[in-house]
Structure formats: structure tokens, C-alpha cells
NUDRENRO-375684 format. One line per field, with one value per atom (N, C-alpha, C): residue number from 1; x, y, z. Coordinates in steps of 0.001 Angstrom, whole numbers, always signed. Example, Ala and Ser with C-alpha at 12.3 -4.5 7.8 and 13.67 -1.06 7.14 Angstrom:
i: 1 | 1 | 1 | 2 | 2 | 2
X: +13190 | +12300 | +13200 | +12850 | +13670 | +12900
Y: -5690 | -4500 | -3300 | -2250 | -1060 | +30
Z: +7800 | +7800 | +7800 | +7080 | +7140 | +7870
***
This chain:
i: 1 | 1 | 1 | 2 | 2 | 2 | 3 | 3 | 3 | 4 | 4 | 4 | 5 | 5 | 5 | 6 | 6 | 6 | 7 | 7 | 7 | 8 | 8 | 8 | 9 | 9 | 9 | 10 | 10 | 10 | 11 | 11 | 11 | 12 | 12 | 12 | 13 | 13 | 13 | 14 | 14 | 14 | 15 | 15 | 15 | 16 | 16 | 16 | 17 | 17 | 17 | 18 | 18 | 18 | 19 | 19 | 19 | 20 | 20 | 20 | 21 | 21 | 21 | 22 | 22 | 22 | 23 | 23 | 23 | 24 | 24 | 24 | 25 | 25 | 25 | 26 | 26 | 26 | 27 | 27 | 27 | 28 | 28 | 28 | 29 | 29 | 29 | 30 | 30 | 30 | 31 | 31 | 31 | 32 | 32 | 32 | 33 | 33 | 33 | 34 | 34 | 34 | 35 | 35 | 35 | 36 | 36 | 36 | 37 | 37 | 37 | 38 | 38 | 38 | 39 | 39 | 39 | 40 | 40 | 40 | 41 | 41 | 41 | 42 | 42 | 42 | 43 | 43 | 43 | 44 | 44 | 44 | 45 | 45 | 45 | 46 | 46 | 46 | 47 | 47 | 47 | 48 | 48 | 48 | 49 | 49 | 49 | 50 | 50 | 50 | 51 | 51 | 51 | 52 | 52 | 52 | 53 | 53 | 53 | 54 | 54 | 54 | 55 | 55 | 55 | 56 | 56 | 56 | 57 | 57 | 57 | 58 | 58 | 58 | 59 | 59 | 59 | 60 | 60 | 60 | 61 | 61 | 61 | 62 | 62 | 62 | 63 | 63 | 63 | 64 | 64 | 64 | 65 | 65 | 65 | 66 | 66 | 66 | 67 | 67 | 67 | 68 | 68 | 68 | 69 | 69 | 69 | 70 | 70 | 70 | 71 | 71 | 71 | 72 | 72 | 72 | 73 | 73 | 73 | 74 | 74 | 74 | 75 | 75 | 75 | 76 | 76 | 76 | 77 | 77 | 77 | 78 | 78 | 78 | 79 | 79 | 79 | 80 | 80 | 80 | 81 | 81 | 81 | 82 | 82 | 82 | 83 | 83 | 83 | 84 | 84 | 84 | 85 | 85 | 85 | 86 | 86 | 86 | 87 | 87 | 87 | 88 | 88 | 88 | 89 | 89 | 89 | 90 | 90 | 90 | 91 | 91 | 91 | 92 | 92 | 92 | 93 | 93 | 93 | 94 | 94 | 94 | 95 | 95 | 95 | 96 | 96 | 96 | 97 | 97 | 97 | 98 | 98 | 98 | 99 | 99 | 99 | 100 | 100 | 100 | 101 | 101 | 101 | 102 | 102 | 102 | 103 | 103 | 103 | 104 | 104 | 104 | 105 | 105 | 105 | 106 | 106 | 106 | 107 | 107 | 107 | 108 | 108 | 108
X: +10690 | +9682 | +10140 | +8863 | +8653 | +9375 | +10886 | +10818 | +9950 | +9655 | +8270 | +9129 | +10415 | +11069 | +12125 | +12415 | +13310 | +13004 | +11056 | +10351 | +9588 | +9293 | +9440 | +10571 | +11469 | +12988 | +13348 | +12780 | +12870 | +11911 | +10440 | +9581 | +9719 | +10453 | +10354 | +11878 | +12501 | +13700 | +13252 | +12145 | +11397 | +10917 | +9703 | +8850 | +10169 | +11835 | +12169 | +12561 | +12723 | +13416 | +12087 | +10852 | +9512 | +9382 | +9760 | +9723 | +10900 | +11689 | +13179 | +12499 | +11996 | +11123 | +10025 | +9720 | +8713 | +7180 | +7225 | +6019 | +5053 | +4100 | +2898 | +3610 | +3451 | +4451 | +3093 | +3883 | +3032 | +2764 | +1463 | +1473 | +2351 | +2802 | +4421 | +3104 | +2286 | +1423 | +841 | +336 | -985 | +124 | +2060 | +2633 | +3619 | +3175 | +3803 | +3257 | +1838 | +805 | +507 | +501 | +329 | +2103 | +2963 | +4318 | +4564 | +3728 | +3995 | +2701 | +1219 | +309 | +830 | +2141 | +2430 | +3293 | +3750 | +4533 | +4043 | +3229 | +2240 | +1914 | +1265 | +1180 | +2196 | +3156 | +4227 | +4532 | +4920 | +4867 | +3979 | +2736 | +1902 | +1776 | +2102 | +2373 | +3494 | +4132 | +5496 | +5644 | +4684 | +4090 | +3182 | +2228 | +1452 | +1958 | +3028 | +3689 | +4642 | +4991 | +6594 | +6514 | +5959 | +5751 | +6023 | +6489 | +7055 | +6104 | +5098 | +3817 | +2503 | +3322 | +1706 | +1843 | +3240 | +3035 | +2333 | +2603 | +1599 | +167 | -300 | -1613 | -2341 | -1674 | -2004 | -2290 | -1593 | -1792 | -2714 | -3194 | -3688 | -5535 | -5750 | -6739 | -6658 | -6483 | -6595 | -6686 | -6405 | -6885 | -8030 | -8489 | -9978 | -10880 | -10401 | -11347 | -11414 | -10805 | -10828 | -11607 | -11574 | -12428 | -13794 | -14438 | -15274 | -16352 | -15052 | -15866 | -15570 | -14620 | -14799 | -14035 | -12587 | -12148 | -11009 | -9912 | -8227 | -7611 | -7838 | -6894 | -7263 | -8145 | -8747 | -7334 | -7670 | -7110 | -7231 | -6541 | -7289 | -6756 | -7514 | -7366 | -8589 | -8191 | -9323 | -9423 | -10557 | -10565 | -12123 | -13139 | -14516 | -14749 | -15436 | -16118 | -14813 | -14321 | -13765 | -12003 | -11927 | -10987 | -10034 | -8217 | -6932 | -7269 | -7890 | -7660 | -8452 | -9127 | -10639 | -10092 | -9381 | -7992 | -6816 | -6245 | -5263 | -5559 | -6880 | -7268 | -7920 | -7718 | -8467 | -7106 | -6069 | -5003 | -4720 | -4296 | -4246 | -5021 | -6380 | -6876 | -6724 | -6221 | -5707 | -4380 | -3815 | -2513 | -2392 | -3721 | -4215 | -4607 | -4976 | -5441 | -4372 | -4046 | -2715 | -1412 | -1606 | -1050 | -1291 | -2821 | -3190 | -3907 | -3194 | -3214 | -1799 | -640 | +716 | +1093 | +224 | +902 | -77 | -951 | -1934 | -1247 | -838 | +11 | +921 | +2186 | +3202 | +3339 | +2339 | +1846 | +1043 | +969 | +409 | +739
Y: -8860 | -9884 | -10139 | -10570 | -11612 | -13080 | -13172 | -14380 | -15203 | -16244 | -16724 | -17714 | -18374 | -19143 | -18136 | -16974 | -16185 | -15484 | -14924 | -14900 | -15410 | -17784 | -18522 | -18531 | -18451 | -18593 | -17099 | -16252 | -15079 | -15271 | -15437 | -15928 | -16897 | -17994 | -18884 | -18198 | -17769 | -17302 | -16180 | -15335 | -14607 | -15168 | -16760 | -17356 | -17676 | -18564 | -18870 | -17856 | -16321 | -15705 | -15259 | -15224 | -15435 | -16621 | -17804 | -18950 | -18692 | -17774 | -17345 | -16520 | -15985 | -14889 | -14759 | -16630 | -16573 | -15790 | -15036 | -14732 | -14913 | -15332 | -16068 | -16251 | -17299 | -17568 | -17197 | -16578 | -15940 | -17511 | -16996 | -18197 | -18072 | -19312 | -18820 | -18799 | -19303 | -18695 | -17473 | -17224 | -15982 | -15191 | -15208 | -13587 | -14221 | -14772 | -14655 | -14198 | -14064 | -14018 | -12383 | -12082 | -10454 | -9765 | -10495 | -10298 | -9939 | -10801 | -11172 | -9885 | -9571 | -8379 | -7273 | -7170 | -5636 | -5795 | -6706 | -6574 | -5733 | -6758 | -6417 | -5141 | -4598 | -3367 | -2400 | -2398 | -1514 | -1355 | -2278 | -2564 | -2060 | -2090 | -1289 | +162 | +81 | +2069 | +2840 | +1814 | +2989 | +2332 | +1563 | +1610 | +2877 | +3561 | +4249 | +5201 | +5421 | +7103 | +8045 | +6584 | +6116 | +6142 | +5707 | +4947 | +5932 | +5803 | +7033 | +6505 | +6360 | +5480 | +7265 | +7553 | +8321 | +9550 | +10145 | +11758 | +11206 | +10259 | +9782 | +9731 | +8922 | +9137 | +9608 | +10879 | +12023 | +13415 | +12853 | +13551 | +13798 | +12167 | +12206 | +12113 | +12060 | +11977 | +14090 | +14377 | +16093 | +16751 | +15946 | +16233 | +15717 | +14340 | +13922 | +15023 | +15491 | +16429 | +17759 | +18799 | +19184 | +19168 | +18167 | +17909 | +17738 | +17334 | +16876 | +18682 | +19826 | +20685 | +21652 | +21137 | +22184 | +23447 | +23007 | +24639 | +24103 | +24822 | +23884 | +24522 | +25154 | +26118 | +25472 | +24295 | +23939 | +23257 | +23328 | +22907 | +22326 | +21118 | +20465 | +21060 | +21603 | +23004 | +22550 | +22844 | +22797 | +21324 | +20708 | +19915 | +19528 | +20748 | +19927 | +20339 | +19670 | +19719 | +19117 | +18096 | +16961 | +18298 | +19089 | +19543 | +18714 | +19111 | +18371 | +17607 | +17397 | +15762 | +14985 | +14949 | +14407 | +14247 | +14671 | +14713 | +13975 | +14034 | +12795 | +11418 | +11283 | +10160 | +9273 | +10404 | +9295 | +8814 | +9909 | +8540 | +8033 | +8128 | +6619 | +5838 | +5751 | +4594 | +4066 | +4472 | +4218 | +3459 | +4226 | +3373 | +2161 | +1980 | +635 | -156 | +344 | -984 | -939 | -376 | -968 | -1842 | -1574 | -2889 | -3652 | -3916 | -4685 | -6085 | -5375 | -6006 | -6513 | -5438 | -6090 | -7323 | -6841 | -8030 | -9274 | -9697 | -10981 | -10893 | -10288 | -10963 | -11848 | -11227 | -11474 | -12667 | -13319 | -15088 | -15483 | -15038 | -16218 | -17062
Z: -751 | -1025 | +298 | +440 | +2477 | +2618 | +3337 | +3151 | +4111 | +3940 | +5141 | +6373 | +5699 | +6609 | +7188 | +7229 | +7646 | +9197 | +8941 | +9731 | +10596 | +10181 | +11158 | +11804 | +11736 | +12890 | +13218 | +13250 | +13829 | +15453 | +14954 | +15589 | +16476 | +16044 | +16768 | +17865 | +17650 | +18403 | +19587 | +19400 | +20089 | +21232 | +20346 | +21290 | +22436 | +21988 | +23010 | +24310 | +23907 | +24843 | +25961 | +24664 | +26067 | +26923 | +26340 | +27241 | +28154 | +27491 | +29787 | +30470 | +29724 | +30504 | +31032 | +30888 | +31507 | +31634 | +30326 | +28929 | +28176 | +28382 | +26513 | +25875 | +24754 | +23305 | +23422 | +21736 | +20678 | +19217 | +19009 | +17772 | +16211 | +16164 | +15391 | +13806 | +13907 | +11991 | +12306 | +13278 | +13216 | +13398 | +13889 | +13825 | +12367 | +11840 | +10729 | +10032 | +9800 | +8607 | +9445 | +9995 | +10666 | +9582 | +10003 | +9638 | +8010 | +7054 | +5815 | +5379 | +6250 | +5450 | +5767 | +6738 | +6835 | +5681 | +6183 | +4651 | +3658 | +2772 | +1928 | +1989 | +2997 | +3310 | +2942 | +3662 | +3218 | +1932 | +1270 | -191 | -1231 | -910 | -1632 | -972 | -163 | +164 | -297 | -417 | -1131 | -2437 | -3112 | -4660 | -4952 | -3875 | -4396 | -3292 | -3283 | -2885 | -3481 | -3828 | -4750 | -5925 | -6636 | -8055 | -9278 | -9954 | -10685 | -11888 | -11402 | -12520 | -11775 | -10522 | -9724 | -10158 | -11020 | -12117 | -13178 | -13886 | -14707 | -14702 | -14538 | -13305 | -13227 | -12010 | -12147 | -13054 | -14177 | -15168 | -16087 | -16516 | -17097 | -16599 | -14679 | -13952 | -14367 | -14138 | -14370 | -15088 | -16529 | -18273 | -17861 | -17626 | -17522 | -17489 | -16142 | -15456 | -15474 | -15939 | -16604 | -18267 | -18980 | -19541 | -19693 | -19024 | -18185 | -17541 | -17216 | -16837 | -17759 | -18399 | -19536 | -19681 | -19003 | -17762 | -17576 | -18776 | -19332 | -17879 | -17027 | -15738 | -15065 | -14724 | -13379 | -13056 | -11258 | -10899 | -9611 | -8643 | -7938 | -6185 | -5847 | -4251 | -3794 | -1922 | -1166 | -711 | +392 | -8 | -242 | -703 | -646 | -2408 | -2494 | -3978 | -4775 | -4722 | -5798 | -5985 | -4691 | -5105 | -4340 | -4314 | -3799 | -3411 | -1653 | -964 | -1996 | -2321 | -3351 | -4604 | -5278 | -6027 | -5889 | -4592 | -3921 | -3794 | -3075 | -2566 | -4641 | -5185 | -6591 | -6811 | -6973 | -7324 | -6495 | -5133 | -4489 | -4490 | -5076 | -6093 | -6412 | -7536 | -9504 | -9048 | -8524 | -7991 | -7105 | -6238 | -5323 | -6920 | -7281 | -8467 | -8983 | -9507 | -10434 | -9859 | -7888 | -6964 | -7472 | -7270 | -6642 | -8412 | -9325 | -10808 | -10531 | -10623 | -10936 | -9663 | -8602 | -7151 | -7613 | -8310 | -8930 | -9739 | -11136 | -11931 | -11709 | -10907 | -9589 | -9327 | -8545 | -7493 | -8384 | -10134 | -10601 | -10931
***
């Protein structure tokens, strides 16, 4: 979880160093907001790539595609025609939706 107070203290500390070095100061609020957005993005990406749900989402999508194609042996491969890369992107999109839903639930 992102600690706004700690981030603010760190930015103010860096601003003091910048002032001593006669460099322009950064806006504390803008920098804190950027840091918070980066932390949220990292949290989301970690969830998408390391989630224990990843295998389950992948299996469900694979079964759905196999049923639609009426080919129980179909495997995602290649880049085009819904192959490996498209399958990877579809799994990531589903996991991002799950993360957004959970994130909204946690912040409500």
C-alpha cells in the first residue's frame, strides 16, 4: 500500500537537497501523485503476472476457445489468428479487470 505521508517526506527531503544544489524544486503534490500512480501500476502489473488466478483464467479461456472452435486439441501458438500472443493479451486483460474490481472493492 502506498504511504502518502512517507512519500511527501521523501519529496520534501529531495527538494531540500535540490535547493542546496540550486536546482529547481519539484511540486510536492504532483510528484506524490506520480509516485502513487507508479506504485498502483506496479501493484497491478505484479498481480497480472504473478497471480495464482492466472492459471485458472488461462484454463477457462482455453476451454472456451476449444469449445467455440470444436477442436479439443487447439493450442495457442504463433502471433496471428488468435494464437499465442492474442491469447496472452486476452488473459492479461481479464486479470486486469479482476484487479480493477478488487481494487475498487478495497477502496470503497
